[in-house]
C-alpha positions as CSV (number, residue, x, y, z in Angstrom):
1,M,6.1,-2.0,2.9
2,F,4.4,-3.4,-0.4
3,I,1.3,-4.6,1.9
4,L,0.9,-1.3,3.8
5,S,1.5,1.0,0.9
6,K,-1.2,-1.0,-1.1
7,T,-3.6,-1.5,1.8
8,L,-3.6,2.3,2.4
9,T,-4.2,3.1,-1.1
10,I,-7.1,0.8,-1.7
11,L,-8.9,1.8,1.7
12,L,-8.4,5.6,1.2
13,M,-9.9,5.3,-2.7
14,L,-12.8,3.4,-1.3
15,F,-13.3,5.6,1.8
16,F,-13.2,8.9,-0.2
17,Y,-15.6,7.3,-3.0
18,N,-18.1,5.9,-0.5
19,T,-18.1,8.9,1.7
20,N,-18.4,11.7,-1.0
21,E,-21.7,10.7,-2.9
22,S,-22.6,14.2,-3.5
23,L,-19.1,14.8,-5.2
24,H,-19.6,11.7,-7.4
25,Q,-18.5,12.6,-11.3
26,F,-17.7,9.1,-12.5
27,N,-18.4,8.4,-16.0
28,L,-20.9,5.7,-16.7
29,W,-19.9,4.8,-20.3
30,N,-17.8,2.2,-19.1
31,R,-20.2,0.8,-16.6
32,W,-23.0,0.5,-19.4
33,Y,-21.0,-1.6,-21.5
34,N,-19.5,-4.0,-18.5
35,T,-22.9,-5.1,-17.3
36,E,-21.7,-7.9,-15.5
37,S,-19.7,-5.6,-13.2
38,V,-22.0,-2.8,-13.0
39,S,-22.2,-2.8,-9.2
40,S,-18.6,-3.4,-8.6
41,I,-17.1,-1.7,-5.3
42,L,-14.1,-0.9,-7.6
43,W,-15.5,1.9,-9.6
44,P,-13.3,4.6,-8.2
45,F,-10.1,2.6,-9.5
46,A,-11.4,2.6,-13.3
47,N,-11.6,6.5,-13.6
48,W,-10.1,8.3,-16.9
49,D,-7.6,5.7,-18.7
50,G,-8.9,3.0,-16.4
51,Q,-12.2,2.7,-18.3
52,H,-10.6,2.6,-21.6
53,Y,-8.5,-0.3,-20.5
54,L,-11.4,-2.3,-19.0
55,L,-13.3,-1.6,-22.4
56,L,-10.5,-2.8,-24.3
57,S,-10.1,-6.0,-21.9
58,D,-13.9,-6.7,-22.3
59,W,-14.7,-6.0,-25.9
60,G,-11.3,-5.7,-27.8
61,Y,-10.0,-3.0,-30.1
62,N,-12.4,-3.2,-32.8
63,L,-15.2,-1.5,-31.3
64,F,-14.3,1.8,-29.7
65,Q,-11.9,3.9,-32.2
66,D,-10.5,6.6,-29.3
67,S,-9.9,3.5,-27.1
68,R,-7.1,2.3,-29.8
69,A,-5.0,4.8,-28.5
70,F,-4.2,2.6,-25.6
71,F,-1.2,0.1,-26.0
72,P,-2.5,-3.5,-25.7
73,L,-0.2,-5.4,-23.2
74,Y,-1.8,-4.2,-20.2
75,P,-5.7,-4.7,-21.4
76,M,-4.8,-8.1,-22.9
77,A,-3.1,-9.3,-19.6
78,I,-6.1,-8.3,-17.8
79,K,-8.2,-10.3,-20.4
80,V,-6.0,-13.3,-19.3
81,V,-6.5,-12.8,-15.5
82,N,-10.4,-12.5,-16.3
83,L,-10.5,-15.9,-17.8
84,V,-9.9,-17.4,-14.4
85,V,-11.4,-14.7,-12.2
86,N,-14.2,-13.8,-14.3
87,N,-14.6,-10.1,-13.0
88,T,-12.9,-7.4,-15.1
89,Y,-12.4,-5.1,-12.1
90,L,-11.4,-7.7,-9.7
91,S,-8.7,-9.0,-12.4
92,A,-7.3,-5.5,-13.1
93,L,-6.6,-5.0,-9.4
94,L,-5.1,-8.3,-8.9
95,L,-2.9,-7.9,-12.1
96,N,-1.7,-4.2,-10.6
97,L,-0.9,-5.9,-7.3
98,V,1.2,-8.5,-9.0
99,V,3.1,-6.3,-11.5
100,S,3.8,-3.7,-8.6
101,Y,5.0,-6.4,-6.4
102,L,7.5,-7.7,-9.2
103,F,8.4,-4.0,-10.2
104,L,9.8,-3.5,-6.3
105,G,11.2,-6.9,-6.3
106,Y,13.3,-6.1,-9.6
107,F,14.1,-2.6,-8.4
108,Y,15.6,-4.1,-5.3
109,N,17.5,-6.6,-6.8
110,Y,18.7,-4.2,-9.2
111,A,19.6,-1.7,-7.1
112,T,21.3,-3.4,-4.3
113,H,24.0,-4.5,-7.0
114,Y,25.2,-1.0,-6.7
115,L,23.8,0.6,-3.4
116,E,23.8,-0.4,0.3
117,K,20.6,-2.1,1.4
118,E,19.6,0.9,3.6
119,K,19.6,3.4,0.6
120,V,17.6,0.8,-1.3
121,L,15.1,0.5,1.4
122,K,14.9,4.4,1.6
123,S,14.4,4.7,-2.3
124,M,11.7,2.1,-2.3
125,I,10.1,4.0,0.6
126,L,10.5,7.4,-1.5
127,I,8.6,5.7,-4.5
128,V,5.6,4.3,-2.8
129,C,5.1,7.9,-1.0
130,F,5.5,9.8,-4.2
131,P,2.3,11.6,-4.8
132,A,1.9,9.8,-8.3
133,S,2.3,6.4,-6.8
134,F,-1.3,5.3,-6.4
135,F,-1.5,5.2,-10.2
136,M,0.2,1.8,-9.6
137,T,-3.0,0.4,-7.9
138,A,-5.4,2.3,-10.1
139,F,-6.3,0.6,-13.3
140,Y,-3.6,2.1,-15.3
141,A,-0.5,0.4,-16.8
142,E,2.1,2.3,-15.0
143,A,3.1,-0.4,-12.8
144,M,3.6,-3.0,-15.3
145,F,5.7,-0.5,-17.4
146,L,7.7,-0.1,-14.4
147,F,8.3,-3.7,-13.7
148,L,9.2,-4.4,-17.4
149,I,11.8,-1.4,-17.3
150,F,13.3,-2.6,-14.4
151,A,13.5,-6.3,-15.1
152,F,14.9,-5.3,-18.5
153,L,17.5,-3.4,-16.6
154,Y,18.3,-6.1,-14.2
155,Y,19.1,-8.5,-17.0
156,Y,20.7,-5.8,-19.3
157,D,22.7,-3.9,-16.9
158,N,23.5,-6.2,-14.2
159,R,23.4,-9.7,-15.5
160,K,24.2,-9.1,-19.2
161,S,21.6,-11.8,-20.0
162,Y,19.6,-12.6,-23.0
163,W,16.5,-12.4,-20.8
164,S,16.4,-8.9,-21.3
165,L,15.2,-9.4,-24.9
166,L,12.0,-10.6,-23.6
167,F,11.4,-7.5,-21.7
168,G,12.7,-5.2,-24.6
169,F,10.0,-6.8,-26.7
170,L,7.5,-6.1,-24.2
171,L,8.0,-2.6,-23.7
172,P,6.6,-1.4,-27.1
173,L,3.6,-3.2,-26.4
174,A,2.8,-1.7,-23.0
175,K,3.3,2.0,-23.1
176,G,4.6,4.7,-25.8
177,Q,7.5,5.6,-23.4
178,A,9.1,2.5,-24.5
179,F,10.7,5.0,-27.3
180,Y,12.5,6.6,-24.4
181,V,13.9,3.6,-23.1
182,L,15.2,2.6,-26.7
183,I,16.7,6.2,-27.1
184,S,18.3,5.8,-23.8
185,I,20.1,2.4,-24.6
186,L,21.4,3.9,-28.0
187,V,22.5,7.1,-26.1
188,L,24.4,5.2,-23.8
189,I,26.0,3.1,-26.7
190,V,27.4,6.3,-28.0
191,I,28.7,7.4,-24.8
192,R,30.6,4.1,-24.2
193,L,32.0,4.6,-27.8
194,F,33.4,8.0,-27.0
195,K,34.8,6.5,-23.8
196,R,36.3,3.4,-25.9
197,E,34.8,1.0,-23.5
198,K,34.6,-2.5,-24.6
199,I,31.2,-3.0,-26.1
200,N,29.4,-6.6,-26.8
201,Y,28.0,-5.4,-30.2
202,K,25.9,-8.7,-30.6
203,Y,24.1,-8.4,-27.4
204,E,23.4,-4.5,-28.0
205,A,22.2,-5.2,-31.4
206,S,20.0,-8.0,-30.1
207,N,18.5,-5.7,-27.5
208,I,17.8,-3.0,-30.3
209,L,16.3,-5.5,-32.4
210,A,14.1,-7.0,-29.4
211,F,12.6,-3.4,-29.0
212,L,12.2,-3.4,-32.7
213,G,10.5,-6.4,-33.0
214,G,8.3,-5.3,-30.1
215,G,7.1,-2.2,-32.3
216,M,6.7,-4.5,-35.2
217,A,4.4,-6.7,-32.9
218,Y,2.4,-3.8,-31.9
219,L,1.8,-3.0,-35.5
220,A,0.8,-6.5,-36.3
221,F,-1.7,-6.5,-33.4
222,F,-3.6,-3.5,-34.8
223,Y,-3.5,-5.1,-38.4
224,S,-4.9,-8.2,-36.8
225,T,-7.5,-6.7,-34.7
226,T,-8.7,-3.5,-36.6
227,G,-7.6,-4.1,-40.1
228,D,-5.2,-1.1,-39.9
229,A,-1.4,-1.3,-38.5
230,F,-1.5,2.4,-37.8
231,S,-5.1,2.7,-36.2
232,G,-3.5,2.8,-32.9
233,V,-1.1,5.4,-34.0
234,Q,-3.7,7.7,-35.5
235,A,-6.2,7.2,-32.2
236,Q,-3.5,8.6,-30.3
237,N,-3.9,12.3,-31.9
238,N,-7.0,12.6,-29.5
239,F,-5.0,12.0,-26.5
240,I,-1.7,13.6,-27.0
241,F,-2.1,16.9,-26.0
242,N,-0.7,18.7,-28.9
243,L,2.7,16.8,-28.7
244,K,5.2,17.5,-31.3
245,L,8.8,16.1,-31.4
246,E,10.4,19.3,-32.4
247,N,9.2,21.1,-29.2
248,A,11.9,19.1,-27.5
249,I,14.4,21.4,-29.1
250,N,12.4,24.5,-29.1
251,L,13.6,26.1,-26.0
252,P,11.9,29.3,-26.1
253,R,8.6,27.9,-26.8
254,F,8.6,25.7,-23.6
255,V,10.1,28.5,-21.3
256,E,6.9,30.5,-22.8
257,Y,4.7,27.7,-21.9
258,L,6.4,27.0,-18.4
259,F,5.9,30.7,-17.2
260,S,2.4,31.2,-18.8
261,P,-0.7,31.8,-16.9
262,S,-2.2,28.5,-16.3
263,A,-5.8,27.4,-16.8
264,A,-6.5,26.1,-13.4
265,F,-4.6,24.3,-10.6
266,F,-5.6,21.0,-12.0
267,A,-6.6,21.3,-15.6
268,Y,-6.4,18.6,-18.7
269,E,-4.0,21.1,-20.2
270,N,-1.7,24.2,-19.0
271,S,-2.2,23.2,-15.2
272,L,-0.4,24.8,-12.7
273,I,0.3,21.3,-10.7
274,D,2.1,20.0,-13.9
275,K,4.4,23.2,-14.1
276,I,5.0,22.7,-10.5
277,F,6.1,19.0,-11.3
278,I,8.1,20.1,-14.4
279,L,10.1,22.8,-12.4
280,I,10.9,20.1,-9.7
281,A,12.2,17.8,-12.3
282,L,14.3,20.5,-14.0
283,I,15.9,21.3,-10.9
284,L,16.7,17.7,-10.0
285,I,18.5,17.4,-13.1
286,L,21.3,19.0,-11.3
287,V,21.0,16.2,-8.8
288,T,20.8,13.3,-11.1
289,C,24.0,14.6,-13.2
290,Q,26.3,14.1,-10.4
291,S,25.3,10.2,-10.3
292,K,28.2,7.9,-10.4
293,R,26.3,5.9,-13.1
294,T,25.6,7.5,-16.3
295,V,22.5,5.1,-17.3
296,W,20.7,6.6,-14.5
297,F,21.1,10.1,-15.5
298,V,20.5,9.2,-19.2
299,F,17.2,7.4,-18.2
300,Y,16.2,10.2,-15.8
301,L,16.7,12.9,-18.5
302,M,14.7,10.9,-21.2
303,F,11.8,10.4,-18.7
304,S,11.6,14.2,-17.6
305,Y,12.5,16.8,-20.3
306,P,11.0,15.5,-23.4
307,I,7.8,14.4,-21.8
308,A,7.6,18.0,-20.2
309,S,8.5,19.8,-23.3
310,L,6.8,18.2,-26.1
311,G,3.2,19.8,-25.5
312,M,1.1,21.5,-22.9
313,G,1.4,19.0,-19.8
314,G,-1.7,17.2,-19.3
315,S,-0.6,14.1,-17.1
316,F,3.0,15.1,-16.3
317,T,2.4,14.6,-12.6
318,R,1.8,10.9,-13.5
319,F,4.4,10.7,-16.2
320,A,6.8,12.0,-13.2
321,L,6.7,8.5,-11.8
322,M,8.6,7.2,-14.6
323,F,11.6,8.9,-13.6
324,V,11.5,9.0,-9.7
325,P,13.3,5.5,-9.4
326,F,16.2,6.8,-11.3
327,F,16.4,9.9,-9.3
328,C,16.5,7.7,-6.2
329,L,19.2,5.7,-7.6
330,S,21.3,8.8,-8.8
331,F,20.8,10.5,-5.5
332,F,21.5,7.8,-3.2
333,S,24.8,6.6,-5.1
334,Y,26.4,9.7,-3.6
335,R,24.6,11.2,-1.1
336,N,22.0,10.0,1.9
337,L,19.1,11.6,4.0
338,N,19.3,11.5,7.9
339,N,16.2,9.9,9.2
340,Y,14.7,13.2,10.3
341,V,14.9,14.9,6.9
342,F,13.8,11.7,5.1
343,A,10.6,11.6,7.4
344,I,9.7,14.9,6.6
345,V,10.1,14.3,2.9
346,C,8.0,11.3,2.9
347,T,5.3,12.7,5.0
348,V,5.0,15.7,2.7
349,M,4.8,13.5,-0.4
350,L,2.2,11.3,1.2
351,L,0.2,13.8,2.1
352,V,0.3,15.2,-1.3
353,Q,-0.7,11.7,-2.5
354,I,-3.5,11.6,-0.2
355,V,-4.9,14.6,-2.1
356,F,-4.4,13.1,-5.5
357,I,-6.1,9.9,-4.3
358,Y,-9.1,11.8,-3.3
359,R,-9.4,13.7,-6.6
360,F,-8.9,10.6,-8.6
361,S,-11.3,8.4,-6.6
362,L,-14.0,10.9,-7.4
363,N,-12.9,10.9,-11.1
364,L,-11.7,14.7,-10.5
365,W,-8.5,15.4,-12.8
366,V,-5.0,14.6,-11.6
367,G,-2.9,13.7,-14.3
């Protein structure tokens, strides 16, 4: 399944890019600086955020201020791989292949602890068919972040092992959504307190401190590379789509945004495709709340509603990839899909993903 999904994604991106030269709208600014790879066939994998990650890998954080908005673990991992490969584009592709495989591996090991293997397999197929799953192959940090989440959960939720501290520490260095992982852990602790369940306070405190330590390492990294610990936070103001934390509790504003006229079907902000995905995510809350495990519902909720409500959209189609695994776990914990319905759902999602791949490979906005 892994080999087929990755092969399909890579071939489609290369095919669409190389058969639509008249529609090429790729940005050349990354290629100007990355002169060693200016003729790379992997251009279509590096659009949008991917260009920032490659720039950071090649040149570090002290040259391009806007690129400081991106978290350091992924571009620095590309840099490490590039020490051996000596091609930034190929290094990014190989890294994503590895972390995608690790994500699916940890998801499998985590899920089989709770679900029948048939349901786990269906969950994994749904994940790779999901329209935004191609971002795990493009030069984005999504695959690495999903790997870290499920590696953390495997050791935290299944094994109760202190290996969870390593992945809890790395999550804040990978993406800003690590904040929602930390909040989820705190919410789960509060729920267990209300249920009067037994809590290993030393273990829970250690995991919370690991997250906080990762946050401090994030600030220390920017201080050591740019001279300003908060330069990364400041740079994010150019990319956050007017996000405000107070919007999460401003329900009238969220409803007004959701049903207001959209700028376009695909748009940088206020797009119709984002609103469609948000509405689907809200509807699926009714499905996940019936889950047999509170942890999956909490993680689903944290990766769906807050991100949808804080601003004007912009990348929700991509961010939705974060909550899809938790929806699958929740749904299959108490229901199943017959093979006919399952095949229809997978086919529809895969067709939408192909459309997304077509747009992304030509540097047209998806999310």
